[in-house]
C-alpha positions in Angstrom: -107.5 2.3 -13.2 -105.0 4.7 -14.7 -104.5 5.4 -18.5 -101.4 4.5 -20.5 -99.7 6.6 -23.1 -98.8 5.0 -26.4 -96.4 7.6 -27.8 -94.2 7.7 -24.7 -94.5 5.6 -21.6 -95.0 7.6 -18.4 -94.4 5.6 -15.2 -96.9 5.9 -12.4 -95.3 5.7 -9.0 -97.1 5.4 -5.7 -95.6 7.6 -3.2 -94.0 7.0 -0.7 -94.2 3.2 -1.2 -92.4 3.5 -4.6 -89.4 5.6 -3.4 -86.9 3.0 -4.8 -88.6 2.8 -8.1 -88.7 6.7 -8.3 -84.9 6.9 -7.8 -84.3 4.4 -10.6 -86.7 6.3 -13.0 -85.0 9.6 -12.1 -81.6 8.2 -12.9 -82.9 6.9 -16.3 -84.6 10.3 -17.0 -87.9 8.5 -17.6 -91.1 10.5 -17.4 -93.0 9.8 -14.2 -96.2 10.7 -12.4 -96.2 10.3 -8.7 -99.5 9.2 -7.1 -99.3 10.7 -3.6 -101.1 9.0 -0.7 -103.8 11.1 1.0 -101.6 12.0 4.0 -98.1 11.9 2.4 -96.0 14.9 1.5 -94.8 14.8 -2.1 -91.1 14.9 -2.8 -89.6 17.9 -4.6 -89.5 17.2 -8.4 -86.0 17.1 -9.7 -86.7 17.9 -13.3 -89.4 18.6 -15.9 -90.1 14.9 -16.4 -91.8 14.6 -13.0 -95.2 15.6 -11.7 -97.6 14.4 -9.1 -101.3 14.1 -8.2 -102.8 13.4 -4.8 -105.3 10.6 -4.0 -108.2 10.5 -4.5 -107.7 11.8 -8.1 -110.0 12.0 -11.1 -108.9 9.8 -14.0 -109.2 12.8 -16.3 -106.7 14.7 -14.2 -104.3 11.8 -14.4 -104.7 11.6 -18.2 -103.9 15.3 -18.7 -100.8 15.0 -16.5 -99.6 11.9 -18.2 -100.1 13.4 -21.7 -98.2 16.6 -20.6 -95.3 14.5 -19.3 -95.2 12.4 -22.5 -95.1 15.6 -24.7 -92.3 17.0 -22.5 -90.3 13.8 -22.8 -90.8 13.7 -26.6 -89.4 17.2 -26.9 -86.4 16.3 -24.9 -85.7 13.1 -26.8 -82.5 13.3 -28.9 -80.9 10.6 -31.1 -77.4 9.2 -30.5 -74.9 7.1 -32.5 -73.0 4.4 -30.7 -69.5 3.1 -31.5 -71.0 0.3 -33.6 -72.6 2.9 -35.9 -76.1 2.3 -34.7 -78.5 5.2 -34.3 -80.7 5.1 -31.2 -83.9 7.1 -31.1 -87.1 6.6 -29.2 -86.5 2.9 -28.6 -85.5 2.1 -32.1 -82.1 1.0 -33.4 -80.9 1.7 -36.9 -77.6 0.2 -38.1 -75.6 2.3 -40.5 -72.7 1.8 -42.8 -69.5 3.6 -41.8 -70.1 6.4 -44.3 -73.7 6.9 -43.1 -72.5 7.0 -39.5 -69.9 9.7 -40.3 -72.6 11.6 -42.2 -75.2 11.4 -39.4 -72.7 12.3 -36.7 -72.9 16.1 -37.2 -76.6 15.9 -37.8 -77.1 14.2 -34.4 -74.7 16.6 -32.7 -76.7 19.5 -34.0 -80.1 17.9 -33.8 -82.9 20.2 -35.0 -80.3 22.7 -36.4 -79.0 23.1 -39.9 -75.6 21.6 -40.8 -74.0 23.0 -43.9 -73.0 20.9 -46.9 -69.3 21.7 -46.4 -69.4 20.6 -42.8 -71.1 17.3 -43.8 -68.6 16.7 -46.6 -65.6 17.3 -44.2 -67.2 14.9 -41.7 -67.5 12.1 -44.3 -64.5 12.5 -46.5 -62.2 15.0 -44.8 -60.3 17.2 -47.2 -60.6 15.2 -50.4 -64.3 15.2 -51.1 -65.7 13.5 -54.1 -68.2 15.5 -56.3 -71.3 17.3 -55.0 -73.5 14.4 -56.2 -71.8 11.9 -53.8 -73.1 13.8 -50.7 -76.6 13.9 -52.2 -76.6 10.1 -52.9 -75.5 9.3 -49.3 -78.0 11.7 -47.8 -80.8 10.1 -49.9 -79.8 6.6 -48.7 -79.6 7.8 -45.1 -83.0 9.4 -45.3 -84.6 6.2 -46.3 -82.8 4.2 -43.6 -83.6 6.4 -40.6 -87.2 7.2 -41.5 -88.3 4.0 -39.8 -86.9 5.2 -36.5 -89.0 8.4 -36.5 -86.3 10.7 -37.8 -86.2 12.7 -41.0 -83.5 14.7 -42.8 -84.8 17.9 -44.4 -83.0 19.9 -47.1 -82.7 23.6 -46.2 -82.2 25.3 -49.5 -78.8 27.1 -49.9 -77.9 26.2 -46.3 -77.6 22.4 -45.7 -79.5 19.7 -44.0 -81.5 19.4 -40.8 -82.2 16.2 -38.7 -85.5 16.3 -36.8 -88.3 14.0 -35.6 -91.0 13.1 -38.1 
């Protein structure tokens, strides 16, 4: 009856019957659309990843709400690096070498912001950095590796590098 979203799953929760499911989804920060029974009072949304519609509802209205929630969730999505040097982003896992993990760390910490070459060099090699070319080679390898996860590294001329969604 209701549409699904391919880019980002949005959970549909019947309210009030799905109160337990709603609490779980809230704790996971999953996008969710509450389908409110005709005579039920909707709960107060706790964040921007929650919206609601009241039954009976037009399928087009549901589609618009679901698409809006999916777009909000996509904007809020940020990558992370675990202690095993694996990048997590939008459900994908990308294992990295130790050098690549040290390189991507500052880029993840400052997601969608420019990180300077000196900051990246210090993060990877500390005080004794190899030549300028070494950073370029490692960034090039990292670019190819993380592209499959939906991330890209852009060069910002004379400033550094920027990690962002593709």
